[in-house]
C-alpha positions as CSV (number, residue, x, y, z in Angstrom):
1,M,22.4,-12.5,-0.9
2,N,25.7,-12.7,-2.7
3,L,26.9,-9.3,-4.0
4,K,30.6,-9.7,-4.7
5,H,31.4,-6.4,-6.3
6,N,31.8,-2.7,-5.8
7,Y,29.3,-0.2,-7.1
8,K,30.8,2.3,-9.4
9,L,27.8,4.5,-10.0
10,I,29.2,8.1,-10.4
11,S,28.7,8.2,-14.2
12,A,25.2,6.8,-14.0
13,I,24.2,9.3,-11.3
14,L,25.6,12.2,-13.4
15,F,23.7,10.9,-16.4
16,F,20.4,10.8,-14.6
17,Q,20.9,14.4,-13.3
18,L,21.7,15.7,-16.8
19,F,19.0,14.1,-18.8
20,S,16.3,14.8,-16.3
21,F,16.1,18.4,-17.5
22,A,15.3,17.2,-21.0
23,L,12.8,14.6,-19.8
24,F,10.9,17.3,-17.8
25,S,9.8,18.9,-21.1
26,Q,8.0,15.7,-22.0
27,E,5.7,15.8,-19.0
28,S,2.7,17.5,-20.7
29,K,2.8,15.3,-23.8
30,Q,0.7,12.2,-24.4
31,Y,2.1,9.4,-26.6
32,N,0.0,6.6,-28.2
33,L,1.5,3.2,-28.0
34,T,0.8,-0.1,-29.9
35,D,-1.3,-2.9,-28.4
36,K,1.6,-5.0,-27.0
37,A,4.0,-2.3,-25.7
38,Y,6.7,-3.5,-23.3
39,G,9.6,-1.7,-21.6
40,L,10.5,1.9,-21.7
41,A,13.7,3.9,-22.3
42,W,14.7,7.6,-22.9
43,D,17.9,8.5,-24.8
44,G,17.8,12.2,-23.9
45,Q,15.7,13.1,-26.9
46,N,13.3,10.2,-27.7
47,F,11.3,7.6,-25.9
48,W,11.8,3.9,-27.0
49,F,9.7,0.9,-26.3
50,I,9.3,-2.7,-27.5
51,D,6.3,-4.1,-29.5
52,T,6.3,-7.8,-28.6
53,N,3.8,-8.7,-31.4
54,R,5.9,-7.1,-34.1
55,R,9.2,-8.2,-32.6
56,A,10.2,-4.6,-33.1
57,L,11.9,-1.6,-31.4
58,I,10.0,1.6,-31.7
59,K,11.3,5.2,-31.3
60,I,9.0,8.1,-30.5
61,N,10.3,11.6,-31.1
62,E,9.2,14.8,-29.3
63,I,6.3,15.4,-31.6
64,G,5.0,11.9,-31.3
65,E,6.3,10.5,-34.6
66,Q,7.2,6.8,-34.5
67,E,10.0,5.0,-36.2
68,I,10.0,1.2,-36.3
69,F,13.1,-1.1,-36.3
70,N,12.3,-4.7,-36.8
71,L,14.6,-7.0,-34.8
72,G,12.9,-10.3,-35.6
73,L,13.4,-12.0,-32.3
74,A,10.7,-13.4,-30.1
75,N,10.1,-12.5,-26.4
76,L,11.7,-9.1,-26.5
77,R,10.8,-7.4,-23.2
78,G,13.5,-5.4,-21.5
79,I,14.9,-2.1,-22.8
80,S,17.1,0.7,-21.4
81,F,19.6,3.3,-22.6
82,D,23.2,2.9,-21.8
83,Q,24.6,6.4,-21.5
84,R,28.3,5.3,-21.3
85,E,28.1,3.5,-24.7
86,G,25.3,5.5,-26.3
87,R,23.4,2.4,-27.1
88,I,19.8,1.1,-26.6
89,L,19.9,-2.2,-24.7
90,V,17.2,-4.7,-25.5
91,V,16.9,-8.2,-23.9
92,A,15.7,-11.4,-25.4
93,P,16.1,-15.0,-24.1
94,K,19.7,-15.4,-23.0
95,L,20.7,-12.3,-25.0
96,I,21.4,-8.6,-24.6
97,L,21.3,-6.6,-27.9
98,K,23.1,-3.3,-28.3
99,I,21.3,-1.0,-30.7
100,D,22.6,2.1,-32.5
101,P,19.9,4.7,-31.7
102,N,20.6,6.6,-35.0
103,T,20.2,3.6,-37.3
104,G,18.3,1.0,-35.3
105,G,21.0,-1.5,-36.2
106,I,22.4,-4.2,-33.9
107,T,26.1,-3.3,-33.0
108,D,26.8,-6.1,-30.5
109,K,25.3,-9.2,-28.8
110,V,26.1,-10.3,-25.3
111,A,25.1,-13.9,-24.2
112,V,23.8,-14.2,-20.7
113,P,22.8,-17.3,-18.8
114,V,19.2,-16.2,-18.1
115,Q,16.4,-17.6,-20.2
116,N,13.4,-15.5,-19.4
117,L,14.5,-11.9,-19.2
118,A,12.2,-8.9,-18.8
119,G,14.2,-5.9,-17.8
120,I,17.7,-4.4,-17.9
121,A,19.7,-1.6,-16.3
122,S,23.3,-0.7,-17.0
123,V,25.0,0.5,-13.8
124,G,28.7,1.1,-13.8
125,N,30.4,-2.2,-14.7
126,F,27.3,-4.3,-14.3
127,Y,24.0,-5.1,-15.9
128,Y,21.0,-5.6,-13.6
129,L,18.7,-8.2,-15.2
130,L,15.1,-9.1,-14.3
131,D,14.7,-12.9,-14.3
132,L,11.0,-13.8,-14.7
133,D,11.5,-17.5,-13.9
134,N,12.2,-16.7,-10.3
135,A,11.3,-13.0,-9.9
136,K,15.0,-12.3,-9.2
137,V,17.3,-9.4,-10.1
138,Q,20.4,-11.0,-11.5
139,I,23.7,-9.0,-11.5
140,F,25.9,-9.6,-14.6
141,D,29.5,-8.5,-14.6
142,K,30.3,-6.9,-18.0
143,A,34.1,-7.7,-17.8
144,S,33.9,-11.4,-16.8
145,N,30.5,-12.2,-18.5
146,F,29.4,-14.0,-15.3
147,L,26.5,-13.6,-12.9
148,V,28.0,-12.2,-9.7
149,G,25.1,-11.9,-7.4
150,G,21.5,-10.7,-7.1
151,F,18.4,-10.7,-4.9
152,F,14.9,-12.0,-5.0
153,T,12.2,-9.3,-5.5
154,D,9.4,-11.3,-3.8
155,R,7.0,-9.9,-6.4
156,T,4.2,-11.9,-7.9
157,R,4.3,-10.5,-11.4
158,P,7.4,-8.3,-11.9
159,R,7.5,-6.7,-15.4
160,D,10.4,-4.3,-15.8
161,L,13.2,-2.6,-13.9
162,C,15.3,0.6,-14.0
163,Y,18.0,2.3,-12.0
164,G,17.9,5.7,-10.3
165,R,18.8,7.4,-7.0
166,D,21.0,4.5,-5.8
167,S,18.0,2.2,-6.1
168,I,16.5,-0.4,-8.4
169,W,12.8,0.3,-9.3
170,I,10.6,-2.6,-10.4
171,S,7.1,-2.5,-11.9
172,D,4.7,-5.2,-10.7
173,S,1.5,-5.8,-12.7
174,S,-0.2,-7.9,-10.0
175,D,-1.0,-4.7,-8.0
176,N,0.2,-2.1,-10.6
177,S,2.7,-0.6,-8.2
178,I,6.4,0.4,-8.5
179,Y,8.8,-1.1,-5.8
180,R,12.1,0.5,-4.8
181,Y,15.0,-1.7,-3.7
182,D,18.3,-0.9,-2.1
183,V,21.0,-2.0,-4.6
184,K,23.3,-3.3,-1.9
185,S,21.0,-5.2,0.4
186,G,18.2,-6.1,-2.1
187,K,15.6,-5.0,0.4
188,I,12.4,-3.1,-0.4
189,T,12.7,0.5,0.7
190,G,9.4,1.7,-0.5
191,S,6.7,1.5,-3.2
192,I,4.5,3.7,-5.3
193,K,0.9,2.9,-6.0
194,T,-0.7,3.7,-9.4
195,N,-4.3,3.8,-10.5
196,L,-3.4,1.9,-13.7
197,K,-4.5,-1.6,-14.8
198,S,-1.6,-3.0,-16.7
199,I,1.8,-1.4,-16.2
200,R,4.9,-2.6,-18.1
201,G,8.0,-0.5,-18.7
202,V,9.4,1.9,-16.1
203,I,12.0,4.7,-16.1
204,L,13.0,7.2,-13.4
205,S,14.7,10.6,-13.9
206,G,15.0,13.2,-11.1
207,S,11.6,13.3,-9.5
208,K,9.8,11.9,-12.5
209,L,8.6,8.3,-12.9
210,W,7.3,7.1,-16.2
211,V,5.5,3.8,-17.0
212,V,4.0,2.1,-20.0
213,D,0.3,1.8,-19.5
214,R,-0.5,-1.1,-21.8
215,D,-4.3,-1.0,-21.1
216,N,-4.6,2.6,-22.4
217,H,-1.7,2.4,-24.9
218,E,0.1,5.4,-23.3
219,I,3.2,6.5,-21.5
220,K,2.2,7.9,-18.2
221,N,3.9,10.1,-15.6
222,I,3.3,8.8,-12.1
223,P,3.4,11.5,-9.5
224,F,5.0,10.7,-6.1
225,V,7.0,12.4,-3.3
226,E,10.2,10.8,-2.1
227,T,12.3,11.7,0.9
228,E,14.9,9.9,2.9
229,R,12.1,8.6,5.2
230,F,9.2,7.7,2.9
231,I,7.6,7.5,-0.6
232,A,4.1,8.9,-1.0
233,S,1.7,8.2,-3.8
234,G,-1.8,7.0,-4.6
235,E,-3.7,10.2,-3.6
236,E,-7.4,10.2,-2.6
237,E,-9.7,13.1,-1.7
238,Y,-12.5,13.0,0.9
239,T,-14.9,15.6,2.1
240,L,-16.6,15.0,5.4
241,E,-19.3,16.8,7.3
242,V,-19.1,16.2,11.0
243,S,-21.9,16.5,13.6
244,L,-21.0,16.8,17.3
245,K,-23.4,16.5,20.2
246,F,-21.9,17.0,23.7
247,K,-22.9,18.3,27.1
248,I,-21.4,21.1,29.3
249,D,-22.1,20.5,33.0
250,T,-21.0,23.7,34.9
251,V,-22.6,26.4,36.8
252,S,-20.9,29.4,35.1
253,I,-19.4,29.6,31.6
254,S,-18.7,33.3,31.4
255,K,-15.0,32.7,31.1
256,A,-15.1,29.2,29.7
257,Q,-13.7,28.0,26.3
258,I,-14.6,25.2,23.9
259,A,-12.1,23.9,21.4
260,I,-12.7,21.5,18.6
261,M,-9.6,19.7,17.4
262,H,-9.0,19.6,13.6
263,P,-8.0,16.3,12.0
264,P,-4.2,16.4,11.9
265,S,-2.6,17.7,8.7
266,N,0.6,15.7,8.1
267,E,2.6,13.7,5.6
268,G,-0.2,11.3,4.9
269,Q,-3.2,13.6,4.9
270,R,-3.5,17.3,4.1
271,I,-6.5,18.9,5.7
272,R,-8.1,21.9,3.9
273,S,-11.2,24.1,4.1
274,V,-12.3,23.5,7.7
275,K,-15.5,25.4,8.0
276,F,-17.8,25.7,11.0
277,T,-21.5,26.5,10.7
278,D,-21.3,28.5,14.0
279,A,-19.3,31.6,13.3
280,T,-18.5,32.2,17.0
281,Y,-15.8,29.4,16.6
282,K,-12.6,30.9,15.5
283,P,-9.3,29.3,14.2
284,A,-6.7,28.9,17.0
285,F,-4.0,26.5,18.4
286,I,-3.7,24.2,21.4
287,Q,-0.2,22.6,21.9
288,R,0.6,23.4,18.2
289,N,-2.6,21.6,17.1
290,R,-5.1,23.5,15.0
291,V,-8.5,24.0,16.5
292,H,-11.6,26.1,16.2
293,L,-12.1,27.8,19.5
294,K,-15.1,29.6,21.1
295,K,-14.8,32.0,24.0
296,M,-18.1,31.7,25.9
297,S,-20.0,34.5,27.5
298,I,-22.9,34.9,29.9
299,E,-25.2,34.7,26.9
300,D,-24.3,31.1,26.1
301,A,-26.2,28.2,27.6
302,T,-24.9,25.2,29.4
303,G,-26.2,21.7,28.8
304,E,-26.4,20.0,25.4
305,Q,-24.4,21.5,22.5
306,N,-24.8,20.7,18.8
307,L,-22.2,21.7,16.3
308,K,-21.4,21.0,12.7
309,Y,-18.3,21.5,10.6
310,K,-16.8,20.1,7.4
311,F,-13.4,19.7,5.9
312,T,-11.6,18.2,2.9
313,S,-8.7,15.8,3.2
314,R,-6.2,14.8,0.5
315,N,-4.7,11.4,1.6
316,Q,-1.6,9.8,0.2
317,F,-0.4,6.2,0.3
318,I,2.8,6.4,2.3
319,K,5.4,3.7,2.9
320,Y,8.1,4.5,5.5
321,Y,11.4,2.7,5.5
322,I,14.1,3.0,8.2
323,G,17.4,3.0,6.3
324,D,20.8,1.9,7.8
325,D,21.8,5.5,8.4
326,Y,19.3,5.9,11.2
327,L,20.0,2.7,13.1
328,D,22.9,3.7,15.3
329,K,22.4,7.4,15.8
330,E,22.7,8.7,19.4
331,M,19.5,10.8,19.8
332,S,17.3,12.1,22.5
333,Y,13.6,12.8,22.4
334,P,12.5,16.4,21.5
335,N,10.6,18.3,24.2
336,D,7.2,18.0,22.5
337,V,7.3,14.2,22.7
338,T,7.7,13.9,26.4
339,K,3.9,14.0,27.1
340,Y,3.5,10.8,25.0
341,F,5.6,8.5,27.2
342,D,7.1,8.0,30.7
343,P,10.7,9.1,30.6
344,T,11.6,7.0,33.7
345,K,11.0,3.9,31.6
346,E,13.2,4.9,28.8
347,N,16.4,3.0,28.2
348,P,19.0,5.8,27.4
349,K,21.5,3.3,25.9
350,R,19.0,1.8,23.4
351,F,19.6,2.6,19.7
352,L,16.9,2.8,17.0
353,R,17.7,-0.8,16.0
354,D,16.9,-1.9,19.5
355,Y,13.5,-0.1,19.4
356,I,12.6,-1.7,16.2
357,D,13.4,-5.2,17.5
358,T,11.4,-4.5,20.7
359,L,8.5,-3.1,18.7
360,N,8.3,-6.1,16.4
361,S,8.2,-8.5,19.4
362,I,5.4,-6.4,21.0
363,R,3.4,-6.5,17.7
364,L,3.7,-10.3,17.5
365,L,2.5,-10.8,21.0
366,S,-0.2,-8.2,21.4
367,P,-3.8,-9.5,21.0
368,N,-5.4,-6.0,20.7
369,N,-4.8,-2.3,20.6
370,V,-5.2,-1.7,24.3
371,D,-2.5,-4.3,25.2
372,F,-0.3,-3.1,22.4
373,R,-0.3,0.5,23.7
374,A,0.1,-0.5,27.4
375,T,3.2,-2.6,26.5
376,L,4.7,0.2,24.4
377,L,4.4,2.6,27.3
378,N,5.9,0.1,29.7
379,E,8.9,-0.1,27.3
380,G,9.3,3.7,27.3
381,I,8.2,4.1,23.6
382,P,6.2,7.3,22.9
383,T,2.6,6.5,21.7
384,M,0.0,8.9,20.2
385,P,-3.4,7.2,20.0
386,Y,-5.8,8.3,17.3
387,R,-9.1,7.4,15.7
388,M,-9.6,7.0,12.0
389,V,-12.2,6.4,9.3
390,R,-11.2,3.6,7.0
391,F,-12.7,3.9,3.5
392,E,-13.3,1.4,0.7
393,D,-14.4,2.6,-2.8
394,K,-14.8,6.2,-1.4
395,K,-17.3,4.9,1.2
396,A,-16.7,4.8,5.0
397,K,-16.2,1.1,5.9
398,S,-15.3,1.4,9.6
399,I,-14.2,3.6,12.4
400,E,-11.1,2.2,14.1
401,D,-8.5,3.0,16.8
402,A,-4.8,3.0,16.0
403,V,-1.6,4.5,17.2
404,M,1.5,6.3,16.1
405,I,4.8,5.7,17.7
406,F,7.9,7.9,17.9
407,L,11.0,6.1,16.9
408,L,14.1,7.6,18.4
409,G,16.0,9.6,15.8
410,Y,13.5,8.9,13.1
411,G,10.1,10.4,13.9
412,W,6.4,9.4,14.1
413,V,5.2,6.4,12.2
414,P,1.7,4.9,12.1
415,I,0.8,1.4,13.3
416,T,-2.6,0.9,11.7
417,N,-2.5,-2.9,11.9
418,I,-0.8,-4.5,14.9
419,Q,-0.3,-8.0,13.7
420,T,2.7,-8.9,11.5
421,L,4.2,-12.1,10.3
422,P,7.4,-13.4,11.9
423,T,9.1,-12.9,8.5
424,S,7.8,-9.3,8.0
425,D,10.4,-6.5,7.4
426,K,10.7,-4.8,10.8
427,R,11.8,-1.5,9.3
428,Y,8.8,-1.0,7.1
429,F,5.6,0.9,8.0
430,E,2.7,2.2,5.9
431,K,-0.3,4.5,6.0
432,K,-2.9,3.8,3.3
433,E,-4.7,6.6,1.4
434,T,-8.0,5.0,2.5
435,D,-7.2,5.7,6.2
436,L,-8.3,9.2,7.4
437,I,-7.3,10.3,10.9
438,I,-10.3,12.2,12.3
439,Y,-8.7,13.1,15.7
440,Q,-5.6,12.3,17.7
441,S,-4.7,12.6,21.4
442,L,-2.7,15.3,23.1
443,T,-1.1,12.8,25.4
444,N,-0.5,9.0,25.5
445,V,-4.1,8.6,26.8
446,P,-6.6,8.0,24.0
447,A,-8.8,11.0,23.3
448,I,-12.6,10.2,23.5
449,S,-13.6,12.9,21.1
450,P,-12.2,16.1,19.3
451,V,-14.0,18.3,21.9
452,Y,-12.0,20.1,24.7
453,F,-13.4,22.3,27.4
454,K,-11.7,24.8,29.8
455,K,-13.9,26.3,32.5
456,D,-11.5,29.3,33.0
457,P,-8.1,30.6,31.8
458,S,-6.2,29.0,34.7
459,S,-7.7,25.5,34.3
460,E,-6.5,22.6,32.2
461,W,-8.2,21.5,29.0
462,E,-10.7,18.7,29.6
463,N,-11.6,16.2,26.9
464,L,-15.3,15.8,26.7
465,P,-17.3,12.8,25.5
466,A,-19.3,13.5,22.3
467,E,-21.7,11.7,20.0
468,I,-20.0,12.0,16.6
469,T,-21.5,11.3,13.2
470,Y,-19.8,11.6,9.8
471,K,-21.4,12.3,6.5
472,I,-19.4,11.7,3.4
473,K,-19.9,14.4,0.8
């Protein structure tokens, strides 16, 4: 990629921070749009969009009233607000129009060497333009009136772009997701999944992301969570009733304990309302993991045990991305990670970028989950095996084994599918909202069930085999 310029973004950043307060007040409102709405902008007081059929620019005020400004040009698609100039920017084939938001009049026209434009963002001294002919973001220098760089989006049907948080955000109607790109490298750093059918315009302010939902003729707020490590969106909720059947083979259980491990509650899934039908099981912890624990007495029987419990999980679609800031940090593993790898096999001079390259090679060469985990451990990479239910259309499709790995200086990331393409981005990981972890291991050895048994207080916890059935509520 050729990016021959410096990024002067201070004014743009300040603008997004300032107008985010005004935009928050719009969150509870619904605005009806015309049939062929395209693009979206916010000038600090009003929403703006394009009607491609009417060849018009339309303003919506805070009470939903619309004002139409006919521009008379075909193929109007991209729109944004340039805070520095106080102008609405609208793109047409080979043309940027500058519109006075007070009168709707055209104050200037800028010729650009891009025929099929569909989005624009004004960032410092540059325009970022979405070129539909090649799905590329073109960078146009305002001073020289030349294209000075850009990057390919690799999107099937990109529709609009905006700028925010040092990133370019692009809507894609092929999967109705929003993709975030690093402005300097042009690489995808995350995405946001929506439940819409036909998204077009997109704007970002603060923590709020807004899109044009053409199918329902509305402006929609898309909830998501963004940190320096991941973007989470696409929430699904599941309620499961679990039945366990296991056996206790011991002579005396007067001082024994049984613990049932909860599904992990983490970034990708939030476990709530864990309830056991047997009231003798009480909430407790094992190695910082939530469990329901029963202290057994002389009145309890050995042999076969039957137990039921249920829980609700809110799962999010999470895409992790390892940014440049992490790659060369000198870090050591925290103490609670040591049980997941062999410290004697760790390479103390290896940086995170080395781990990522090693991991990618292992993924390409591993035929199955067992070989994958064995090779990871041999390389000194911490692994946490787990078992998950994979859903499809709210119905359990399969039960599968997978693994999380701990990347030095970054944290745990899931590997739900081992195989990757040689061209895959090595710094990109995801956990789908359709994958629900039902139990994970306390060491690098895969757990065989969520059932643990301790015959007396001085003994170690033993993982017991169990027959497990799941009923989706």
